[in-house]
C-alpha positions, 0 to 999 in steps of 0.5 A: 540115590540112583537106586532110592532117590535120595543120597545117604547122608551123615550128619552131627547129632549136635548140627541136627539138634541145632537145626531143629532148634531153629524151627522151634518158637523159643517161647515154647522151648522149655528145658529141664523138665522130667516127667514123673506122672502122666494123667490122662482124661477124655480131652486133656493129658495132665503131666506132673514134673519132678519140681512138682509143677503140672501142666495140661495138653491136648496130646503128650509126645514122649520123645524123650529117649531110651530111658523115657520118662514118659514110657516109665510113667505110662507103660511101667518099667522096662527089662533091658538085657545087657548084651555083653558089648560096649560101644566106643564113639569118637570124632576127629578132624579129618586132616589127622588121617588125611592120607587113609582111603575110604574116609569119604565113605561109610566103611566097616571092618568086622573082627574074627569074631562077632564082638569087635568091629569098626565103623567109620564115615564123615561128618560136618561135610567131610571135615570130621570122621566119625569112628564107632567100635565095640568090645566085649566087656562083661563087667561094665554096664553103664548106658550112657552117651556122655561116659568117657572112655579110655582110648588106650584101652580101645586101642589095645583091643584092636592091636591085631586089627587091619593097620587102616583101622589101627590108624583111625584109633590112633587119630582119636584123641578121646572116646565115650563108652557105652554099654549095649543093651537090647529091649523087646519091642513094646506091645502098644506105644499109645493109649488115649492121648499119649504116644512114643517116638524114637528110642523111647518107643523102640530102642535098638542097638547102633549096629544098623545105624537105624535109631535117629533115622526111625526117630525121624521116620516116626515124626514124620508119620506122626505129624501126618496122622496128626495134621488132619485130626481135631482135638477129638481126634487125637486118640485116633490119629495116634492109633494110626501113627502106632499102626503105620510104625510098629510092624517096620520099627519092630523088625529093625529092632530086632534086626539091629540086635546082630552086629553082622548085618549085610557082612554076607550081603543080603537085600537092604531094600526093605530098610532104605526103600521106605518112604515116611512121606507116602506110607499109609497112615 
């Protein structure tokens, strides 16, 4: 906080989504729509959904995640490359490991080989602890936030690790698992009145913990670019948003591929010293 002018905050994704939902007019919030086609004209964008319905908009922002339907409809199929690593995620109540040190800190254990690491940090005002770990696994490539994993398999993979790290895994009752893929930075995100945001634009592996951070930065810069734009100025606003964000997100996207970031020190100012409210747009 002293160095960058703001504290480091950790938040559960469910809490972040709830906070965002509170700011949205319920009448304008519609779930269960999957885009299958996006067609542009000079003054509107028409989106066709999986149920056959079509709707027209002044602007379409594809903030629909790593498997973005908007990205696919506008820019074509992607080419993810499997890393050979599987990530594991879990949360547990703090009291299950209350005697362990550093539960209030962002803590990382590196293994003797790059394929194994454990990261922990507090959530929900310290009431819960989040655990992230990786293991090598060549024969399983499912990319999902919700696929259940075998906690016994994860514990066995870390049987030779630091005792404190093993205690953290012992406190986890269940885990989810997801294969990690890398994707090259897109040559462009925007076309006319359509743009992408967050993982839809620049999906990255989680080793720098920057995926959601970059999406939030995107949203701030995009809002600033659109704020002063009238209907005719939307395409220019989207191009300015992309130009303001693409170099930074591509750099983080590439840097995130290695899970040894900051292991030997280094300068993190370029990541944490950025202010989306002040960035040139």
